[in-house]
N, C-alpha and C positions, 0 to 999 in steps of 0.2 A: 425480452428476449431473453432465453432460461438460458447458463454459458454451461458445461461443462465442468467438473467439479471435481479431484482428487480426495478423499473423506481424511491421505493429511493430512491436506490447507486447515483442516481445523483442529492441529494442537494448537496452532496457541494466541485461538479464539476459545482453545478450551479454554486453556492454562488461564487468563483469565478473565476467562470467565468463573471459573472459582471460585479465585482469588476474587474477585466484584462480589458472587454470591458470599460466599467466606467472612466477605466487611460488613456483609449487610446485614448478617446475623450479627454479628460484633455490635452495632452499631445500635440495634435492634433490642438488644442483650441486657449490654453496659455503661454506659458512659463517654462510651465514644461516642468523638463527632466526622459525619464528612469532610473534611475543604472543599473550597470553592472549586478546587479544581479537580477532582476526585469523582463530582459530581457531570462533571467538566469530560472527563477521561468513559467514566460506566452511562453516559448518553451516546459518548462517540463507538463508544463500543458495542450499544444497541445497536446503531444503525451500521455497523460494519455485520454485526449478525443478520440483521439483515438481508446483506449486498452478498452477505453469503451465499443463499440461498435464490437471492431474485439474477445476480449480476456480476461473474465470479472476478472479470477484472477490473473493477468496480471496488469488488472489495481489497483485491492487492492492496491495488492504488493507495486505496486508506487505512486498510491495517497498517500496512507498511507506513504511513504519513506518521495516527494515532500511535505507533511505538516508537519513532523520529522523536516527538515533542512528549513522548510521554518515559520514553530518556533520561533526557534536558530536564523535566519537572517542570515541563506547563503541563501536563497534566496529571493527574491522577485515576488512580485505578482502586488504592486501599486505602485502609486506614492506616496502613504504618507500611513508611516513608525513605526505606533506608536507602543508603548513597552512599558511594563511593567518589572522594575526587580523582582527577589529573594535572597536579598546575590549579589552572582558575575553571578547568570542566570537572563539574557534578554529575557521577551518574547515575541513577535508580532504579535497584537495581531489578526490581521485580518485570519493566516494562521493560531493561538493558536483557532480562534474564530471553521473557518474550521474543525479544528482536530477536536474539543468540537462535530462539529456534524456529522462526521465521524464518532465516537463513535461509539453512540447511534442508532449511524445508523446498526453495526458493533457489534456490545453491546454483542449479542453470538457468535461472530463466534471467539472472539478473545482473550479469552480464551484458547478454546480451537487449536490457530494457536499458541499459544506460548508454549503451550503444543507440538505440534506435534515439536517447533522450537525444541526445550531441550528435546525432545525425553521422558518425558512423561506422551508420548499415553497410550496405552490401553494398560492391556493383550496380552498374545498370546490365552488365551482363547479367552476373548472378542471381536479381532482380525476376528476368525475362525466364535463366533458365527455371527457376522455382514455376514463374506464374504458369509456366510450358506447364512442370509435368505435375500441375496442382489442377491442371487445362483435364493434360490427358486423362487424372485420375476419373475425375469429374464424367470424359465422356465413356469413360469403361460401363461406373454406374450406372449411366442416363441413356445406353443406347437398349438395352433393350423393352423403353419406356416407349407404350405405344401414345402417335401425335394427338390422341388430346391432352396427355397428360405433361406432355411433353411442352405445346403450349399453355396450360394452366398454369405448367410451375415458370413458366416466362412470365407470370404478371403476379407473381410473389416476390419478396424481397431475399438475394442472393445475391451471394458473394461474386467481382464482378468476371472470375475465374465459369464461372461457375453459369454464368452465363454467353458466356461466349461457348461452353462445350454446345449446352444448348441450344445453338444458334448453328453451330455448324454441326450436330447433329440434323438439324434442322432443313440447314440447306443442301445435304448431304443426300437426304431422304425428297427432299422435293428433285433435286436434278441429276435422280437413278429412278425416278416414278416422269418425268419428260425425258428420258433416255429414254423407257419401257415406250413410251406413246407413241 
Protein backbone atom coordinates (compact mmCIF):
# COMPACT_ATOMS: atom_id res chain seq x y z
CA UNK A 1 0.00 0.00 0.00
CA UNK A 2 1.44 3.33 -1.02
CA UNK A 3 1.19 5.99 1.64
CA UNK A 4 1.17 9.74 1.18
CA UNK A 5 4.30 11.66 2.05
CA UNK A 6 5.45 15.23 1.97
CA UNK A 7 8.73 16.05 0.25
CA UNK A 8 9.99 17.86 3.37
CA UNK A 9 9.99 14.44 5.06
CA UNK A 10 12.96 13.60 2.82
CA UNK A 11 15.19 16.26 4.45
CA UNK A 12 16.73 14.11 7.23
CA UNK A 13 17.09 11.13 4.90
CA UNK A 14 18.61 13.35 2.20
CA UNK A 15 21.06 14.84 4.69
CA UNK A 16 22.25 11.42 5.87
CA UNK A 17 22.34 10.14 2.28
CA UNK A 18 24.65 12.99 1.27
CA UNK A 19 26.87 12.27 4.28
CA UNK A 20 26.92 8.56 3.39
CA UNK A 21 27.72 9.21 -0.29
CA UNK A 22 30.51 11.63 0.63
CA UNK A 23 31.93 9.05 3.04
CA UNK A 24 31.72 6.30 0.42
CA UNK A 25 33.64 8.52 -2.02
CA UNK A 26 36.19 9.23 0.71
CA UNK A 27 36.61 5.50 1.40
CA UNK A 28 36.96 4.74 -2.31
CA UNK A 29 39.57 7.44 -2.97
CA UNK A 30 41.64 7.46 0.24
CA UNK A 31 42.95 5.15 2.95
CA UNK A 32 39.89 5.63 5.14
CA UNK A 33 37.79 2.59 6.00
CA UNK A 34 34.29 2.19 7.35
CA UNK A 35 33.84 0.86 10.85
CA UNK A 36 31.29 -1.95 11.28
CA UNK A 37 28.80 0.54 12.73
CA UNK A 38 28.93 2.52 9.48
CA UNK A 39 28.09 -0.55 7.40
CA UNK A 40 25.09 -1.25 9.63
CA UNK A 41 24.03 2.40 9.60
CA UNK A 42 24.31 2.78 5.84
CA UNK A 43 22.42 -0.49 5.29
CA UNK A 44 19.60 0.73 7.56
CA UNK A 45 19.67 4.04 5.69
CA UNK A 46 19.07 2.18 2.42
CA UNK A 47 16.15 0.36 4.06
CA UNK A 48 14.71 3.72 5.17
CA UNK A 49 15.17 5.07 1.65
CA UNK A 50 13.11 2.18 0.28
CA UNK A 51 10.48 2.58 3.01
CA UNK A 52 10.19 6.28 2.21
CA UNK A 53 8.62 5.37 -1.11
CA UNK A 54 6.74 2.24 -0.02
CA UNK A 55 5.24 2.98 3.38
CA UNK A 56 5.45 6.41 5.00
CA UNK A 57 4.57 5.31 8.53
CA UNK A 58 7.15 2.52 8.55
CA UNK A 59 9.68 5.02 7.20
CA UNK A 60 8.96 7.46 10.03
CA UNK A 61 9.36 4.87 12.78
CA UNK A 62 12.45 3.30 11.18
CA UNK A 63 14.08 6.66 10.59
CA UNK A 64 13.41 7.77 14.17
CA UNK A 65 14.88 4.49 15.45
CA UNK A 66 18.09 4.69 13.41
CA UNK A 67 18.57 8.36 14.26
CA UNK A 68 18.25 7.67 17.98
CA UNK A 69 20.64 4.71 17.97
CA UNK A 70 22.96 6.67 15.65
CA UNK A 71 22.99 9.62 18.04
CA UNK A 72 24.27 7.34 20.79
CA UNK A 73 26.94 5.84 18.50
CA UNK A 74 25.52 2.34 18.13
CA UNK A 75 25.51 2.80 14.34
CA UNK A 76 27.29 5.29 12.11
CA UNK A 77 26.81 6.95 8.76
CA UNK A 78 30.26 8.24 7.86
CA UNK A 79 33.97 7.87 8.36
CA UNK A 80 33.95 10.92 10.65
CA UNK A 81 32.59 10.40 14.16
CA UNK A 82 32.49 13.72 15.97
CA UNK A 83 30.75 13.56 19.32
CA UNK A 84 30.17 15.60 22.42
CA UNK A 85 29.39 14.46 25.90
CA UNK A 86 27.09 15.45 28.69
CA UNK A 87 28.15 13.56 31.76
CA UNK A 88 28.54 9.92 30.73
CA UNK A 89 26.34 10.30 27.61
CA UNK A 90 28.05 10.72 24.25
CA UNK A 91 26.09 12.23 21.34
CA UNK A 92 27.36 11.84 17.80
CA UNK A 93 26.94 15.09 15.89
CA UNK A 94 25.87 13.88 12.40
CA UNK A 95 22.94 11.69 13.47
CA UNK A 96 22.07 14.22 16.18
CA UNK A 97 21.73 16.99 13.56
CA UNK A 98 19.62 14.63 11.44
CA UNK A 99 17.49 13.86 14.53
CA UNK A 100 16.92 17.59 15.06
CA UNK A 101 15.94 17.94 11.37
CA UNK A 102 13.63 14.95 11.73
CA UNK A 103 12.07 16.41 14.87
CA UNK A 104 11.49 19.76 13.19
CA UNK A 105 9.79 18.08 10.22
CA UNK A 106 7.53 16.02 12.50
CA UNK A 107 7.18 18.47 15.39
CA UNK A 108 3.38 18.31 15.39
CA UNK A 109 3.21 14.52 15.00
CA UNK A 110 5.70 13.54 17.70
CA UNK A 111 3.57 14.41 20.77
CA UNK A 112 0.53 12.69 19.23
CA UNK A 113 2.58 9.56 18.51
CA UNK A 114 3.90 9.51 22.08
CA UNK A 115 0.36 9.87 23.43
CA UNK A 116 -0.82 6.99 21.25
CA UNK A 117 2.08 4.79 22.38
CA UNK A 118 1.41 5.56 26.05
CA UNK A 119 -2.32 5.05 25.69
CA UNK A 120 -3.07 8.67 26.51
CA UNK A 121 -5.01 9.16 23.32
CA UNK A 122 -8.45 10.73 23.05
CA UNK A 123 -11.49 9.79 25.11
CA UNK A 124 -14.13 7.43 23.73
CA UNK A 125 -16.45 10.36 23.02
CA UNK A 126 -13.73 12.20 21.08
CA UNK A 127 -12.92 9.01 19.16
CA UNK A 128 -16.61 8.52 18.29
CA UNK A 129 -16.94 12.14 17.16
CA UNK A 130 -13.88 11.75 14.96
CA UNK A 131 -15.17 8.46 13.55
CA UNK A 132 -18.55 10.02 12.73
CA UNK A 133 -16.94 13.08 11.13
CA UNK A 134 -14.71 10.91 8.93
CA UNK A 135 -17.69 8.68 8.06
CA UNK A 136 -19.74 11.74 7.05
CA UNK A 137 -16.89 12.89 4.83
CA UNK A 138 -16.73 9.49 3.15
CA UNK A 139 -20.50 9.50 2.75
CA UNK A 140 -20.40 12.86 0.95
CA UNK A 141 -17.64 11.54 -1.30
CA UNK A 142 -19.42 8.27 -2.10
CA UNK A 143 -23.02 9.47 -2.46
CA UNK A 144 -22.74 10.10 -6.20
CA UNK A 145 -21.36 6.62 -6.92
CA UNK A 146 -23.58 4.13 -8.74
CA UNK A 147 -24.71 1.01 -6.87
CA UNK A 148 -22.33 -1.22 -8.80
CA UNK A 149 -19.34 0.92 -7.74
CA UNK A 150 -20.50 0.86 -4.12
CA UNK A 151 -20.68 -2.95 -4.26
CA UNK A 152 -17.22 -3.10 -5.85
CA UNK A 153 -15.70 -0.82 -3.22
CA UNK A 154 -17.24 -2.82 -0.39
CA UNK A 155 -15.19 -5.80 -1.61
CA UNK A 156 -11.93 -3.85 -1.32
CA UNK A 157 -9.88 -3.14 1.78
CA UNK A 158 -11.04 0.17 3.25
CA UNK A 159 -10.91 1.93 6.59
CA UNK A 160 -13.87 1.19 8.89
CA UNK A 161 -15.36 4.67 8.41
CA UNK A 162 -15.47 4.22 4.64
CA UNK A 163 -17.00 0.74 4.91
CA UNK A 164 -19.74 1.95 7.24
CA UNK A 165 -20.45 4.96 4.99
CA UNK A 166 -20.79 2.68 1.95
CA UNK A 167 -23.03 0.24 3.84
CA UNK A 168 -25.28 3.08 5.05
CA UNK A 169 -25.54 4.51 1.53
CA UNK A 170 -26.45 1.08 0.16
CA UNK A 171 -29.08 0.57 2.88
CA UNK A 172 -30.56 4.04 2.31
CA UNK A 173 -30.82 3.38 -1.42
CA UNK A 174 -32.47 0.00 -0.78
CA UNK A 175 -34.99 1.61 1.59
CA UNK A 176 -35.74 4.36 -0.92
CA UNK A 177 -36.21 1.79 -3.66
CA UNK A 178 -38.59 -0.25 -1.46
CA UNK A 179 -40.65 2.86 -0.64
CA UNK A 180 -40.94 3.69 -4.34
CA UNK A 181 -42.37 0.22 -5.07
